[in-house]
C-alpha positions, 0 to 999 in steps of 0.5 A, a space after each residue: 239110204 245113208 245111216 243116221 246117228 241120233 246121239 243118245 245124249 240129247 245135249 249133243 244130238 242133232 235132229 233128223 236129217 231133212 232128207 228123211 222128211 222129203 225123200 220118197 225113199 225114206 217113206 218107202 222104208 217106213 212102209 216096208 220096215 216100220 209100219 208093219 211092226 208097229 201098233 195102230 188103232 183099228 177100232 172101237 170094241 163098243 161097236 161089236 156088242 153081240 156075238 156075230 158082229 163084224 166090222 171091216 177095217 183097214 190097217 193104216 190107210 194110205 200106208 199099209 192098206 191091209 184089209 182086216 176084219 174085227 169079229 166078235 165070236 160065239 165065245 164073246 171074244 173079239 178077234 182081228 182077222 185077215 179079211 182076204 179069202 184064202 182061196 183066191 184073195 177076194 175081200 170077204 166083208 165090205 160092210 159092218 153087220 152080223 152073221 153066224 159065219 163069214 162067207 166069200 161071195 166069189 166061190 162060197 168058201 166059209 169061215 167061222 168067226 174065229 177065222 177057222 175054215 168051215 167048208 168049200 164047194 167042189 174041193 172034194 178031190 183036193 189032196 191035203 185039203 183043208 190045212 191050216 193055210 186055209 184058215 184066215 190068219 189072226 192078227 195080234 190085237 191090243 186093247 185099252 178098254 174099248 180101244 183096239 190096236 192091231 199090228 201085222 208083226 209086232 216088235 213089242 207086246 201091246 201090254 208093254 206099249 200100253 203100260 204108261 197109259 194104264 198107269 196114268 189114265 186108268 182112272 178114266 171110266 172108258 165104258 162111260 165114254 160116248 163117241 161124238 160122230 158130229 165132232 169127229 174131224 179128218 184133217 189133210 196136212 201137206 207135210 210129212 207125218 213125222 213132222 206132225 209128230 215132231 210138233 205134237 211131242 213138244 210143248 216148246 211151241 205152245 207160247 208161240 203158236 197157241 195163245 188160247 192153249 197157253 192161257 189154259 196151261 201153266 207152261 212153266 210146269 209142263 212136263 214130258 216123260 218118256 217110256 220105252 215105246 211112247 211119251 206122255 206130256 203132262 199139262 198142269 192147268 193154269 189158275 181157274 182152269 178145269 183140272 182132273 179130280 184124281 183118285 187117291 194113290 195116283 202119281 199126280 195127286 196134289 197137282 192140278 192136271 188139265 191134260 194128259 197127252 199120250 203118244 204110242 209109237 208111231 201113229 196113235 195119240 190119246 189126249 185125255 181131258 176132264 171132258 173126255 178123250 180126243 183120240 188122234 190117229 196119224 195116217 201117213 199118205 206120202 212123203 209130204 202128205 198126212 191125214 190126221 183123224 180126231 175122234 172125240 169120246 165125251 165123258 162130261 159135255 159141260 166141261 168140253 168148251 173150257 180148259 186145255 181140251 177146248 178149241 181143238 179145231 183151232 189148235 189143229 189149224 194152228 199146228 197145220 200152218 206151222 208144220 206145213 211151213 216146216 215141210 217147205 223149209 226142209 226142202 231148202 238146200 241150205 238146211 240139213 239138221 238142227 239141235 234139240 232143246 235138252 229141256 223141252 224136246 226130249 219127246 222129239 229126240 226119243 221119237 227120232 231115235 225110235 224112228 231111225 231104228 225102226 227104219 233100219 237106218 240107225 248109224 
């Protein structure tokens, strides 16, 4: 595809060309160049309580579809391993469970919970066997408390990616959060995944699209802050709405914060509210189709129905409607690129620059 220039000066910059949202070739570039080098949510360490616990996961379903395995070893450490047998490529573990080792059901090859090769029948005469290539590859794993992220070939260290969320939301007792499976939702959006992120990364649309959310937040005080690999949007609570009781020394002490919206490039969002955390995971499925998973972790159920963190299903439906409308619009022969609001769309501008760089399209 043609190179794209996003001017570093937002006052002069033009947005992504429409073809990036509508062209299957652009999606193919993202699958090949961007997603394997990025970090994606893979699981919850609280589900791996004891040594021997293991859980099959798929890295970025629909885009990468990489079969992986979370396993807590005898040393208590959680590892992220390839879930593909190094003999003939069979998928090893298909259901969560517990065991002392990992055994392939196809020909009996065995691995330790650290991925190391243990044994294989009928290979006594093989020369130079076993070797390191017979171990299960270990995939880099990043952790924010119980939340686990994986990357096949990370461009940036997980600690660097997670620095802003640790600094701002480190006061949240992650170990006390209770996952609410009944409140979890998957949404199918008929739009490009990047359009969904464009919408997420600015509060500009709140007064126009989200009437209830606009009442819960002080729009004039809404702020967007950039880090090298992410964005945090700070929502100040409107008068009378719930706000955090922030600890001494916190950067926002003295402010009535009703929500933190953390985005980790490219597909993971942690929305932190006084009631708990809504983890939003974007799964790109095609150039014009996206799945978004909402995973609620509750700290205070009594606060869940009020403030900026209430009515999330309604807010999501409102977002879907406008994002799908934009997807139809970017197919227009009369539209190519727009401009950014220097005061309200810094997060979108930052995302676009990271995106074209990650795709190898930077002009």
